[in-house]
N, C-alpha and C positions, 0 to 999 in steps of 0.2 A: 653553505654553498651547495646549490643544486646543480647536478650534472645529469644530462640525459644521454643515452646511447640508443641509436636506432639502426636496426638491420632486420630485413624480412626473413633472413635465414636464422632459425632458432639456435643452431650450434654456434654459428658465427657471433650471434648476439650474446650468448652466454660467455663465450671467450672474451669478447670485448668488455662486457660488464665486469668480468673477473679481473681483467687487466687494469681497468679504471679504478676499481675498488682497492687494488693493491698499490697503485700509484698515488691515489688520493684517499687515504684512510679517513681523513677528516670530513670528506664530502658525503652528501646524500646522493646516491647514484640510482637512477631509474632507467630500466631497459624497456624498449618498445619494439615490437615486431611490425606494428602498423603506424605509418607516419601520421595518420589522422589522430590517433590516440596521443602521440607525442605533442601535436599542436594543441589539443585540448588541455593537456597537462601544463604546458608552458603558458597558455592563456590564463590559467587559474593560479598557478604556483610560481611561475617564472623559472628561468634557468640561466646559469652563468656560463656554462660550457655545453656545447652539443657535439657529440661524436656521431657522425652520420656516414652510413654506407651510401655510395653514390648510385649504384645500379640496383634499384628496387622496383618491384612490380607496382603498377598503379601510379605512384608518385616517386620520382627520382630524388636522390639526395640533394641535387642542385635546386630542384623546385622546392623541396622542404626547407632548405636553407634560406631561400628568398622569403618564404612565408614566415619563418621564424624571425628573420630580420624585420619584417613588417610589424610583428608583435613587440619585439624588443631589439632595437638597433644596436644595443651593446652586447648582445649574446655572442660569445666566441664560438666560431665554427671550426671544427677539426674534422676533415674528411678521412674516412678509413675505408680503403677499397683495394681490390686487386687489379685495378685498371689505371695504370699510370698516365694514359693518354688524356685523362680528364683534368690533369693538374692545372692547365691554363684556365679553363672555365672555372675551376675551383677558386683560384686566387683572384679572378675577376670579381668574385663575391666577397672579397676581403676575408678569406679564410685565414685563421691563425696558423694552421699547419695542414699538412697532407701526409697521411701515414698509409703505408702498404700493409695489407693483411699478411699474417696475423699481427695485430698491434701488440707488442709486448709491454709490460708495465714500465720498462725503462724508456721505451719510445713515447708512451703516453706522458710520463713524468716530464720528459724533455720538452714535449710540445706545450705543456701547461706552464713552462717557465718563460715562454716568449709569446704570451697572448697579446693580441691587438688591444684588448680592453682589460688592463690589469684588474685583478680581483682582490679587494681588500679582505683580509680574513676577519671573521667575527671578533669583536673586541673580547679579550680575555680578562680585562680589568674594567673597573667602573668608569674611569676617566680616560678619555682619548684626546690627544692633541693632533691637529692637522697643521703641519708647518709648510708644506709645499703649496704654492700659490699664496693666499692670505692665511694668516694665523687664525685658527678657530679652536675652541675648546668645547668638548662634549661630555655629558654625563649620561650614561646609558643611551648614547646616540642622540641625545637632545642637547641643543646648543645651550651653553651656560650664558646667562645674561648678566652683564655688568652695568652698574649705574653710571660709571665713568670709564671712558675709553682708556685712560691712563692706567686704571687698575688692570685691565686686560693686557695692556702693553707690559706692565710689570710682570705679570704671569708669563707672558711670551719670552721675556728676557731670561727668566729663571729656567724655562724650558730650554732655551738656547744654550745656557751654561751647563746643561746636562748633569745636574747634581752638585756642581761646584758651588761653594759658599760665596755669596755676594755681599759685600759690605754696604752699609747704608749710604756711605759717600759715593760708592760706585753707582748705586741705583739712582741717586739724585742726578749724577752727571749724565747718565744714559737717558733717563725719562724726560728730563728738562733740557739737556744739552748745554745750556748756558745759565748763567746767573750765580748768585752767591749762595753759599751753604749757610743759610740763615734759619732762624727759628721757624719762620712761616713755612719754609720749604720742608723742614724736618717734620713739622706737624702734618703737612699735606701727605708726605710719604707714609707716615704712620696710619693716616686715614686710608690710603690706598691699600696698604698691607692688610688692614682690618677688613676692607671690603673683599679682597681676594679670599681671605680666610673665611669670611661669612658666606660667600657664594659657594665655596667648596664644602663648607660645613653643612649648608642646606642640601647639598647634593650627596651628603654622607661620605665625603672624601677629604675630611680635614687632615688626614694622616699624610697627605702628599707634601705638605709644607713643613719644613724643618727650620725652626726659628731659634736663634740664640740672641744674646743681648745686643750685639752689633752686626749680625749677619743673618742671612736667610738663604735657603736652598730648597730645591725640589727633590723629592724622593723618586728618582727616575725608575726605580724598580716597581713602583706602585701604579704606573701609567702605561698606556699604549701610545705610541707616537711614530708617525711615518718617518720622521728624521732619524730617530734612533734605529728603526728597522732598516733604513737605508744604510746606515753605518755598519749594520750587521749583515748586509748584503742579502736581505730578504727580497725575493723576486718581485713581489707586488710593489714594494717601495722603490726599488731600482727602476722598474719600468714606468712608474707613475711620475718620476721627477722630470719636469720640463724646463728646468733652469730658473724657476722662481721659488724663492724661499722667504717666507714672512714678508711678502712684497710691500706691505703697508708701513714697514719700519726701516728707516734709513740705516740704523746701526746693524741691521741684519745683512747688509751687503758684504761684510767681512766673511760671514759664514758662506754666503752665496759664492764668493770667489773660491773659498776652500773646497767647495763641492764640485767644482769644475774639473 
């Protein structure tokens, strides 16, 4: 996560950078005393959050915010200033927050917990699942490709069950919804499981599937998942949920209701 701090007063800038580094120890924090240098940096390297002084020589923080938004419409703007009369103009620019100087680490931390554009942390594990909106699976941030959509749906259901063991009979009832528990369907299910394991194995992540003779589960501790983070009240996940959960699967409606 890249974070920039801009203030044309060196002492104020050093104080702001120090507060941001203490509040966000996992972030890469860059301080600029000249707005033009901040624009150059964001054009080349991007930024997730910009802490901007409003009253600066040459280019005001409001003008800088407009130009940053032109470069990246999703950058979160947090104004840090001693002039509270600017607050209305600040929020017209869709600022995430407005802090009075000196911004303390506690104030910075609180501001970043309610950003307009939630920031997803960098994955800490190889496999990442996206459950909000449509279900997607990624390995090192590259989408996993399944030959059959039912194989992807099978994996989605295991993710939904959060590590609980699922019997073969339950899987057949969920994946096909109707029909007899016959030999052909059992064979199809075995093929789907084999495909899921193959795709994960090729991604170097075969360890996330736990298979026994008549049941299967996912090792939830071996993956990153927005749904799991939501249940742990991680801010980015809470702020990014918009009421849609695995929207392409009808069986996911039960979890959707539970999330309300």
